[in-house]
N, C-alpha and C positions, 0 to 999 in steps of 0.2 A: 481557516477560521474553525474553531472547535470549542467544546465546553468541557470543563472539569467538574466533576461532582457525581453524585450528591455528597457534599462535605458536611461537617458538623455545623449546625446553625449558630450564627454569631449573634452578638447583642443587637446588631442592626437588622437581623433577619435574613442574612445572606446565606445561600446554600450552594451556589455555583460560581464558577469563574468562566467568563467568556474570553478566550485567547485569540488574538489576531496577530499575524506575523507577516512581514513583507519578505517576499522571496528573493529580492535583490540585496537589500541592505541587512536583512535578518533582524530588523527592528521589531521587538515584541511589544504588544500592548495587551493589558489584562484589565477586565472590569468585573467587579463582584456583582452577582445577580441574586435576587431573592427567589425567582422562579425561572424556569426555562420555557416560558410561554412564547408563542410566536411574536407577540407584541413587544415583549421585553427584549428579546434577542434582536428584533428589528431596530428598536430604539438604541441598542448598544452599537450596532453597525452605523447607524445614523450619527451617533456621537463621535465615532471615529472619523467620519467624513468631515464633521465640523472642526475637529481638531487638526486634521492633516489635509486630506483631499479625497476625492472619490477615486477608488481603485479601478483599474481597467477590468480586472477579473477577480471573482471571489470563488475559492474552492472550499467546499464543505462536503460533509457526508449526507446521506439521504434521510436524516432524522426529521421528524415532523416539525421541530423547532426551526429548521432551515428551509424545508420544502413546504411552503404554504402560500396562501394568497397575499398575505402582508409583505413577505419578503419579495415575492414576484413583482408586486406593484412598485416597491421601492427600487428594485433593480431596473425596472423599466423606466421609471421617472429619471433616475440618475444615470441611465445609459451604462449600467454595469453588466458585463457578461458573467454568466454563471457556469460553473463546472461542478459536477457531482462525482464523488468517489464511487468506485465499483462496490457493490454490496459485499460485505465480509472481507474487505481488503483494505485495512487501515494504512498499508504501505503507500497507497496513493497520496495520502495527506501526511506523509511521514515526518515532514519538517515540524508541523505544529504538534504532532503526537509526541515527538521527542521533547519539544519545549514544554508540553504538559507534564511530562515526567520530571523534568528539571525543576519546574516551579513547585511541584508537590514535594520533592525531596528537600528543597530549600526551606519551604514553609514548615516542614516537619521538624527541621533542626531549630527553627526560631521559636515555634510555639511551645515546644517541649511538652510539659504536662498541662498546657492550656490550649487545647485545639480549637476552642470556640473564639479565639482571638486572631484567627488567621488573616482576616481582612485588615487588621491593623498593621500587619507586616508585609502586605502584598506590594505596596509601593516601593518599599526598601528592596525587596527581592527583584522587582523589575528594573530598578535603577542599577543594581549590580549586574544583571544580565545585559543591559544595554551598553554598559561601559567596559565590558570584558571583550577581549579580542576573540573574534569568531574563527574557528579552525578552518572553515571553508573559504571565507573571503580574505582572511589574514588581516582584517581591520575590525575595529569595534563598530557596532551598529550606530553608536552615538557619533562617531567620527564621520561615517558615511552620510548621516542625516544632516549634520550641522557644519561639516568641514573642519572640525577641531575636536580635540579630546575634551572630555568633561572636566570641569574644575571642581575639586573636592573642597569641603569646608576647611580642611587643614592647609590648603594651598592659598587661601585668601590672605593677603598681606595686611598688616595692622595699620600701616601708614597710608595716606591718601595721595593720589596722583592728581596733578592739575588737570582740569577738565579738557583743556585744549590738547594736552599730550595724550590723554586717554582716547579722545575722539580720533586723533591721527593714527594711533596704534590700531584701533578697532577697524578703521577704514582700510589700512594696509593688510590686516589679517583677512578681512572679507574679500578683498580684491585677489589676494594670492590663493585663497581657497577656491574662488570662482574659476580662476585660470586652470588650476590643477584638478578640478572636479571631473572633467571628461576623461583625463588620463587615469585618474583613480578608478572611475567606474569601469573603464576598459580593462584595467588590471584585475578588478574584482570579478568581472565576467570570465576572464581567463582562468582565474583560480577556481571558480565554480565548475568550469568545464573539466579542469584537471581532476577535481574531486569526483566528479561524475564518472570519468573514465576509470579512476581507481576502483570505484565501487563495482563497475561492470566487470573488471578483471577478477574480482573476488568470487564471481559466480562459479560454482563447481561444475555445473552442467551447461552446455550451450543452449541458447534460446530456441525454443521450438517455433517453427514458422507455420502460420495458418493462412488460409485464403477463403474468400467468400464461396460458399457452397460446400465446404468441408463438413463431414460429420464428426462430431466430437462428444466426449463425455465431460461432465462437469462435476467437480469435487463437491461432496455433500458437507460443506463447511458447517452448516447449522447442526448437523448430527455430531460433529467433532467437538463443538463448543458447549454442548449441553449434556446434562446427565441423562442416562437412560437411552442413549442413542447407539449403544454398542452393537445392536443387532441390525441396524439399518445399513443400507448399501453405502459403500464408500464413494460411489460415483452415481450420478443421475443422468438419464438420457436414454438413447442418444438424441442430440440436437443437431440442427443445421445452422451454420453461420450465415446470417442474412446481411450483416453490415460489419465492417471492420475499420476501426479508426484508432491508429496507434496501438496501445495495449488494451483497448476496450472493444468488446465484440457484442453484437446483438444476436441472440439465439432464438430459434423457433423449434418447438417440439413437434411430434407427429400429429398433435391435435390442432396445430396452428397457433398456439399461444406463444407470444413473444416475451422474452426475458432480456431487457435492455441493460447495457453497461455492465457486462460481465468481464472481469479481468482475465486475460489469456493465461495467466499463471495458474488459474484454476481449471484449465482445460487440458485434455489430451486427445489424441486422434482416436477415432473409432475405426476398428478393423472388423470387417464382416467375418463371422466365424465360418470356417469351412466344415462341411460334414465329415465326421470322423469315420473312416473306413478301416475295418480290421486288416491287419497286415496280410493274413492268409487269403483275404478276398480281393486284395489289390492285384490288378493285372499288370504284368510287366510292360514297360514302355516299348520294348522291342524284343524280338526273339533272341537276339544275342545278349540281352541284358541278363538272362538267367540261363546258365549253361545246363544243357541236358546231358545226363550221363546214363549209362546202363544201370547203375545202382539206383538211380531215382525211379526207374521203371519197375524195379522189382517189388513185388508184393509179399509181405511176410506170409510164410506158409501156414503159421498158426491161425491166421484170420480166415483161411479158406478151408481148414479142416473141420470136420464134424466133431462135436463134443464126444461122440462115441467112438470116434476113429482114433487109433493109436497115433502117437506123435511121429513115430518112425515107421514108414511103410516100405516093404521090400517088394520088388517086382516078382511075380510068380516064376518059378523056375520051369523051364521047359522039360518035359519028360521024354 
């Protein structure tokens, strides 16, 4: 669940789009909103429940429109589990983020030079996305939701069928869809797992492993995303990992302040700096490590001579 906006204000006063997508069937749902207040976003999710059903879990970012008392009360009443994205890590909710971009590109092509009419084309865009075969599941969201493909206006026949024949055909279609539903959903889950494995293989570097108690540095994402942060440190810390769950870690700094839900992709191991000792002051590890020669014991003669003494001295001749 996520928001798109702020968009151009329409004639109905809409500024935002609330997007909800099901992670199994990939069914997208979008609602135009006038504001992104906690009450309006909560009413939007409640409308989704009335149209379909209460979801088992809702994944959102940590914006104030999602993390508030109204949403918490509704989740508690409807027995909906809540999950929050890690800060500055939109990849956690990547499915809805990609859907947001798709919706915006489609609306941009339809509105052309009239951007204030985007809410008039929103339903048409969503119908196209629901009836299109999804690359991950290999099925259209409409088929996975209703057990059949959508019927377009061009496919409606002009003649009428007897009501008895129509009822019989409808019953047979529903029965066949119900029988094949479990098989289709199993196939969909297998396709999703294959897609996830393909994405993992694209990683250029192996995943770094962490454990509770490790000292880590945290990337300063806030400085990277704003102007004027060029002179700030690239990493913050060090921190200690106090809790680790999946790819989410709770960090604690030296003052005891806790930073929850930090994605491990933003972390790297902290290595204590060793004191730097000049090479000439380092002691050999063993006597045999540095060979001793007679040349190394020689002292340059020029360093021992007096400045008034000639460089070449001859021994006095005996008389």
